[in-house]
N, C-alpha and C positions, 0 to 999 in steps of 0.2 A: 629401170633402177631409180631414175629421178622421180617418177610417179610414186614409186614405193616409198621413197624418203618423204615426199610431200604428204602421202597418205598417213604415214607414221607420225609425222609432225602434227598434222591436223588432228589425229586421234588423241595424241598427248595433250594438245591444246584443249580439246573438248572435254577430256577427262579432268584436267586441272580446273576448267571453268565449272564443271559439274561439282567438283569438290568445294570450290569457293561458294557456289550457290547453296550447297547443303550447309556449310558452316554459317553463312549469313542467315539462312532460314533458322538453323538451330539457335543461333544467338538471339535472333529476334523473337523466337517463340519462348525461349527459356530464360533470357537474360536482358530483355529490353525493359526500360524503366521510364515511365512518364512522371516527371516531377512537377509538383504544384507548390508554389510558395505559400507562405503563411497567410497571405491574403486571399488564397483560393484561385490565384491566377496561374495559367499554364506557363511553365518556364522553358522546358526543353524535353526532348525525347532522345534518349541516347542508349547505346548498347553497353552493357557492363561487361568489359573484357575480363573473363575469368583468369585469375592469376593465382600464384602460390599463396598470396596473402589473403586472409579472410576479408570478405566485403562486409562492412558494417555501415548500415544506412545512417546511424546516428552520427557518424564521423563526416558524412557528406551532406549534411542538411544545408539548405539554402535559407538563411534567416535574414530578416530585415535588421537594420541597425538597432532598432528598439528591442527586438527579440534577442539579438546577440548580447546586448547590454544586460537584459534581464537574466539571461542564462548565466552569463559570467558572474553577475551579482549573486545569484542563487548558489552557484558552485563555490564562490568565495566564502559565502556565509556558512557553508557546510564543511569547510576545511577543518577536519579534526586536528586538534593541536597535538601533532605527533611528536613525541620526545626525540631529541637529536642524540640518539644513542645507537650503538651498533647492536649486533646480535646479543640477546640476553638469555642466559641459561634459565631453566625452569626455577631453580632455587632462588633466583634473584627477581623473579616475577611477583606480582601482587598476590599476597595471601590474605584472603578475607578473614580467616580465623585469627590471624595475628594483628590485623588492622582494628581500629576502634574509632568511636565517635564520642564527642563531649557536647553537652548542651551548654552554650556559651552564656547567654543572658539569663542565667538561673535566678529565680525569684520565688518567694513564697507562693505567689499565684500570678496568673496573667489574666487579662481581660479579653473578652471576645473582640476580635478585630486587630489585636496586636500581633507583632511579628516575633517568631521564634527562630533563633539562629543556632545552627549545629555545625561544629567543626569535625571533619573526618580526617584522620591521619592514617595513611596506608603504609604497610610494611611488607617485606618479602618473606619467603619461607624460612629464612634464617633469622627472622624477627628483627631485621635491620630496617630502619626508616628508608623509604624510597625518596629519591631526590628529584623525581620528575613525575608528571601527571599522565593524562591520556586514558585513564581508566573510564569505563562506562558504568555509572552508578544510577540506581533508581531509588527514590525516597518517597515515603508517605507518612502521614500521621493518622491515627485511628483510635477509636474507642469501641472495643468489641461489644461491650454490654449495650451500647447505644446503636450498634450497627452503623457507625459513622466513620468516614474516611475522606482524606484529601491528599493531593500530591504536593511535593515540594520542588523547588527550583535549585539545581546543582550548579555551582560555580567552581571551575577548575583553576587553581592558582599555579599549576605547572611545577610544583615543587614537592609533591607528595601530600599536600594539604588540599582539602575541598571544603567549601562552605555550602551549607544547604539552608535555604530560606523557606519557612512555612508561614502561612497566615492562619491564625487560630480562629476557627469559624463556628464553634459550638462550645457550650459550657460543659464541664465535667473533667474527668481524668483522661488526658490525651497522651497516647504512647507514640514514640518515634521509632520508625523502622527504616534502616538503610540496607541496600543490597548491592553487591558487586555483580553486575551482569556479565561483563568481560573485563579481564585485565588489559592494560594498554598493550601488552605483548600480543594478546589475542586480536586486538583491534587492528594491529598492523597486518596480521594475516588476513583478516576480513577485507581490509582495503585492497590488498594484493589480489584476492579472488575477485572482487568487484570489478577491478580494472583489467585484469589479465585473463580471467576465466569466466566470461559471461555465458559460455555454453555449458556450464557445469550442470544445468538442468537442460535436457534435450527433449525435443518433441518429434513426432512422426506423423505422417499422413499416409492413408491407404489410397492407392490409385487402382481403378478397376475399369475394364472394358470387356464385356462378354465374359469369357471364362478366364481371362488373363487378369491377374492382380499382382501388384507390387507395393511394397512399403518402403518409404525412404525417410531420411532424417530431415527435420526442418528447424529453422531458428531465425532470429534477427541477423545473426552472423553465421556463415558456414565456411569453414576453412577448406583448403585444397584447390584442385584444378578441375573438378568434375563439373559438367554442365548443370545449370540451375534452372528450376522453375521459379519465375518471379511473380509473386502474389502481392506485390506492393499495391496498397489501396490507391486508386486513381484520384480520389477526392481529398483524402487527408495526407497522402504521401507516406503513410505508415508502412515501413518495409517488412516483408516476410518472404522467406525463401525456403524452398525444398530442393534437395538433390533430385535431378530429373530421373524418372524411371527409365530403365534401359529399353523397354519395349513399348511403353505407353506415352501418349501426349500429356502435357501438363493439365489439359482441360479435363482429364479423367479422374481428378482428385475427388474423393467422396467424403473424407472426414479428416479430423485432426484429433490427436490425443497426446498425452504426456508419455514420452518414451522412458524416462527414468532420470536418475541422478548419477553423475560421474563419481566413481570411487577413487580412493587413493590420492586425494588431492593434497594431503599434507605429509610432511616428513614426521618422523617419530618425535623430533624436538618440538615441532609445531603442534602436534596432537596433544602434548602435555599441557598446552594452554587452554584446552577444551575438555575438561573432565567434570562430569556430573558429580555433585557432592564435594567438589574441591574448589573450582573457580568459575562455575557457571551459575548465575543467579543464587549466590550464597549470601547469607546475612552477615553484616558487620555488626559486632556487638558494641554496647556502650561501656565505657570505662567507669561510669558513674550511673546516676539515675537516668532511665530512658523514658521518663514520663514527666508531665507537668500538670498542674491543676489550673483550669480555666474557669473564670467566673463571668457572669453577665456584665455588661458595661455598667448598668445601674439597676436599681431595684425594679423599675418599671419594666425592664426588659427580661426579667427572670423567666417569665412564661412565654416569651416570644423568641422564635428563632429566625424571624424575618429580618432581624437587625443586621445580618450579614449581607443582605441583598444590596448590590450596587457598590460594594466596597472596592471593586477593581476587576481586572480581567484575568489575573492569574492568582490562584487556579480559577478555571472557568466555572467550577462548581464543586460540590461536595456531597457525600452521602450522609443522611441522617435517618435512622430507622429504616434502612435499606431503600430509601427513596432519594433519587438524585435531585439536588437543588441547584439549578444554575444561578449564578450570581448576577446575571444581567437582566433576567426577566422571570416572571412567575410561571413555572411549569405546571400543567394540568396533570391529574392522575386519571387515567382511563381504565378504571378497575371493573367496569361493567361493559360487556359487549355492545349494549345498546348505545352507550356513549360514543363508541367508535363508529357505529353505524350512522348515528346522527351527524358525526363530523364528516364522514366520507360520502354522505348521500349526494347523488347526482355527479359524482366525481370519477375521473379516470386517473389511476395512479400507476406510474411507470417506475419499475425498479430496474436499474441498469448496473451491472458490475459483477463482482465476484460473489463467492458463497457467503460472505459476511452480510451482504445486503439481501441475499436470498433468505437469510434467517428472518428478516423482517416480514417478507412475504409469507414464510411458513408460520411465523407467530400469528399473524393476522388471520390466516385461513384456518388455523387451529382454534384460536380463541373466539372468533366471531362465527357462530353457527350458520348465519345466513349467507356467508361467503362460501360458495360451492366451487371447488376447483374443477375446471373443465379439462378432461383428459385429451391432451394433444398428441399422445403417443411419444412424448419426448423422453430421452434417456433420464433415468433417475439422477437427481442432484445436478443435472446439467441444464435442462429446460430447452426451449422456452416454456414458461408456465402461464396459465391464465385462470383467474378466479372471478366469479360473477355473483352479484346479489341482484337478481332481476327485480325483486320487490322494491328495493330502494335505489335502483339504478346506479350500482357501484361496479366498476370494472378495475381489476388489478392485473398488471402484466409484469412478468419478470423475464429478462433476457441477459445472458452473460456477455461480457465485453469480448472484443476481438483478441487475437493472439498478441503476445504470449499469454496462454492460459493453461493451467495444469490439470484440466479436467480429464476424465477418463476418455470419453468419445464425444466429440461435437461434430455434427454434420457440417459439411462445407457451406451449405446454404444458410446455416445458422451462425456462421462466423461474421458477426456484424460489429462494426466499430460504433462506440457510443455516440461520437460526434455525428456520424451519419444518421443514426436513429433520431437524435435530437433535431436534426434538420428536417425530418419528416413529421414533426409534431406541430400542429397548429397552435396549441396553447390556449390560455384563457383562464378565467377565475375558477373553472372546474377541472383544471389540469394540474396534477402534482407530479413532480419528478424527483426521484431519490437515486443518488449515484454513490457507488463505492468502488474505486479502482485503486488498488495498492499492492495487495499481497503477492501477485504473480509477477511483479516487477523487481522484487528484492534482489535477484541475482544479476541484474543488468547494471551497466554504468548509468549514472543519474540522468544523462542526456536522453536516454530512451524514455524515462518517465516524464521528464520535463516536456518532451515533444508530445507525448500522449495527452498530458493535461492541457497543453497549449491548444490542441485541437478541440478538446472537450470544452475548454473555457470559451473559445471563439463561438462554438455552437450554442453554448448557454447564453452568451451575451446577445447573439442574434435572436434566440428564442424570447428573451426578456424584452428586446427591442420591439419585436412584432406583437408580443402579448405580455405586457408588463405585469398583469395580475397572475401570471403563472407562478406557482410556488416551486422553487428548486432547493433541494436539501442535499448537502454533501455529508456523507459519513466518513469520518477520519479513520486512520489505521488504528490498530489496537495491539497491546502487548500479548504475548503468548508463552506457552511452555517451551522450554529449550533444553536440548540435550547436545551431546558432542556433534552429531551429524546434522541435525536441523539448524544448529547455529551457523553452519557454513552456507545455508541456503535461505533461511528465513529469520535470521537473528533480529531481535528487537533493535539492535543498533542499525541494521539496514532499514528497518521500517520506521525508526525514529527520523531518519533522513528523509524518507518518502513523505512522512507526515508533516515535517517542517516545510518541504517544498509545496505540498498541497495547500497548507494554510497561507503561505505567502502568495501563491499564484491566484488564489480565489479571494484574497482580501480586497474588499471594496467592490466586488463584482455584483452584489445584490442577491447572494445566495445565503441560505441558513446552514449552520454547521452543527452537526451532532458530534460532540467531542468523545468519541469512543475510546481514544487513548487514555484520557483521564478517567473515564467511567470504568475501564478495566483495571487500570493501575491503582486507583483509589479503593477498589473493593477488596473485601477480605477473602473472596473465593480464589482458588488457584488460577493462574493465568492460563487461558486457552485461546487458540486461534478462533474457535467458535465459542464465544462466551456462554455461560449458563443462562437459563431462562430469566432469572431475576434481573440480570444485567440487560438482556435483550428487551425485556419489558420496559425498563427505564429508557432505553434508547428509542423504542417505538413511541413511548409516551411523549418524549421530547420532540420527536418527529411530528406527531399529531398535534402537539401544542403550537408548532409553527403553522400547520395547516389550518387549525381552528384555535386561534389564540383567545385568551380570556378577554372579555370586553371590559375596558377600563374607562 
């Protein structure tokens, strides 16, 4: 009997030990995380204990005091001036059709280079003046016959009034256009989604081994208590998780793809703040004249438009006859494929990022006959892509950035982080790098984007340290078409925040900036996530002007 008790006790002990070993193995396989601090130094290896709360890597970053200070400063600068009001019914929200603007410093004429001030007064759907601000407005001046345009700077006085400042950059009749992108009541909803619903775009991965395959959900944050596969990058610390397949190991992941968009995010009341043709990107009309006459500064400048060069940094440029004119340097026009070939001869050009930088690769390979795309068997619109001009020794490469990325299907082996790719480039006078990383981060808290740019910036600085003659160009975000659904995921308001962060974080780093934001907002064509060819051409011409500047 005693032996029987001992045997039973021993059996239970061994069974419990086996269970512990299985749990430890499971945790270490699916939820162990090696963290690397911002300096690239190993910090710790720990097991992420799965709990009922979602694990969010951006909430557990290990930052240096300088990085923490920078992040706090960025987040403080982006604090939208939210009105201190309770729930607002639709009828008391901003109505663009009832709102109006007035040109303040009206005169018989203005001279090129002078400032134009416009006052905007917003009203609700009951035609009553609003007493608070927080609306998101976009503004531009333009001359349709001259195919000219530039953006304005909006100042919110938090009392229902906004002032817009324009710099008049060309002579002729100049028209003012103001648009309400989102009312302040809609912005409050977007803020809530950004902070509380980062998983409203979800991703998936396919796991396969032999004849067994499983698909599970993936994201930066995954709620619940199910075991996780931890795909956090060991070098950058960029977190990424998938729910662990029931029958397969985490190592059997073969691809990544966009799962879809969550539905039913808003209440009926909130939906009213996102209506096409009512309060999404709707024009605000003028209560008087909406145009002014601009004359040259003096007679000698009548036939010269170069007079506006170097007048300041905002706006960064303007269109004239459909050509972008940066205000800080002379941009070349690459209208002949031979000019591009001459510029890129003996160079390797890397394009890293989303589909908006892929447009540059596609433009070059379409416009320049000698650039022949080499078929790598990559998924369409995903890549990686490669183009070669053997005669002139030109090599173009495109690769998408690592997750989160909303492409159809990306093979696991092609999920590369831009920072890691940059660390593998030797660099030099014949090396050019172009980067665009923004659109796929619009649904996440800003800390996620800040961390990604921090890693990329560190790699860029290291590249320029070892090879100072390397040319690095950053493409900014751009405005796009918006409807009720897309506003919840890719609103210009979200991307305006990302664009602001990018400019601040790369200021003074030694990179060149292609201002895609102004180049899309200032143009007369409809806003698109992927701008039309005339805008892309101007972006590529500016990019090539950095690579091959005019000799002065």
